[in-house]
Structures are given as structure tokens and as C-alpha cells.
Residue, then its C-alpha position, 0 to 999 in steps of 0.5 A: m294569424r296570431l292567436g292567444a295573448s299576442a292577438l289580445a295584446d295586438g287588439l288592445e294596442f289597436q284600441a289604444y291607437a283608436a283612442l289616441i286619434g279620437i275614435c272609440a273602439n266601438p264608434a257610435p255617434d251620439d245620435g245613434e246613427t252609424p252608417m253600415p258597413t263602414y270600413v276605416c283604413y288607417t295608414a301613415a300620413d301621405r302614404l297613399t295617393a288619391e288614385q290608391r285610395s280610390r282603388i282601395a275603396t273600390a276593392i273593399t266595396t266589391a269584396h264586401s258586396e261579393e263576400a257578405l252578399a250586400p248591396r254596394y250602396l251600403v258600403q262606406v270606406m274612409f281613410q284616417e292618416f297618422g303622423p310619426s310617433r302616433n302609433y306604437i306596437g310593443g313600445a316601438p314606433v310602427p313602420s310606415r308600411q303598416f296598414w289597418v282596416r277596421g270594418d263595422i258590418r251587420s251581424g248575420r254572416t257565417d264564419a266562412q264569409r267573414t274569413r273570406l272577406q278579411l283575407r280578401i281585403a288584406r290581400e287586395v288592399g295590400e297589393i294596392a298599397g304595396s304592403s306585405p301580408s305581414d303588414m296588413w291587419v284587418y278587423i271585422n266588428e259585427l253589430l246587430p242590424v236593428n242597432m243601425v240607421e242608414f239613409g234615415h231607416v233601420l237596416p234590414q237583416p242580411g238577405h232582406e235588402n231588396e225588400w227594404l229597398g222596395q219600402l224606401p221613398k221613391d227618390l231614395r230608392e232611385h238614388l241607391t239603385k244608381l249607386e248599386n249600378s255605378 
């Protein structure tokens, strides 16, 4: 783990990279509806196969569900690829083996939960992608649930998902239940 000025510099470089590819550091569409939790995986172009992307999406979904104690139907995983000369660390092009995962999640988890979640994602995604631990970077950004709308409804506080689900329209509730059990 990097601490101090080095960690700050790494974070700023990631923000610069995110801006370069058109994603702001704290993404929020103009309509204010940010689906949560959302994990974006950043890799070199053509680094992952479709099968690896599917396994990574499943690993992140399972890790978030088990460590953050949230329903699987709330987890979204996206992939963003970058080409040569599109990302630099310390002024040098990034090696193609480098892998970033950025997760925007609801606030309310303990430090221990977030640490377990980050380390698990780093380990499991790294194994699937063939990345060494030193090539894995995982960022977790917390947002207040009241600032998020998903499936057309403001999200509940962590731990109140079942009550929230019970108040949704029947067709949506059935759809989400199917996702949870798939």
C-alpha cells in the first residue's frame, strides 16, 4: 500500500487519466441518476477476452454482495479500454499489464468492510486478468444513498434493501428478485 505524497500523486494521475478518456473523477450524469454500485475496470485495449470480462464481472458482483452485504442486482460492472500512449505514470507510458478498478458505492460500510472488499477485488480480478498484485489498483468512492437513483427509485441505506425492494412495483420487484437469484 502506498501512503503519503506518493498515494496522492497516484490518485491525481488516475483522475488525469479519467479526464483524458472523458470520465470525470466523480461521475454523475446531468440527470442525477447514477446507478450504484458501479465498478469500472480500466485496462489496455484488447487485454481481456469476453470470458475474462464475464468472470471479472461475476467476481466483483460476488465480492461486493458478500463483503458490502448488498443484493447482487444492485451491482453494475463496466469495462473501459485505453490504447497505447493514453495513460502515463511518472511521465512514462503505463505497461499493458496495469489494471484499475474504480467502484462508486453507497456510504455506510465500515473501514474493515471496504478494506476486505478492495483487497478481495484486487486479488480475484488480478488472478483472472493475469496481473500481479503490484499491477492492481482498486479505488472505492463512497456516495450518500440519498444522492442515488437506481431503477427509478432513491436507494436505501445499507441494510434496508429488503424493505426498499418490498415497496417497489411488483414487476420491478420480480425482475430484481430474478437477478438476485441468477
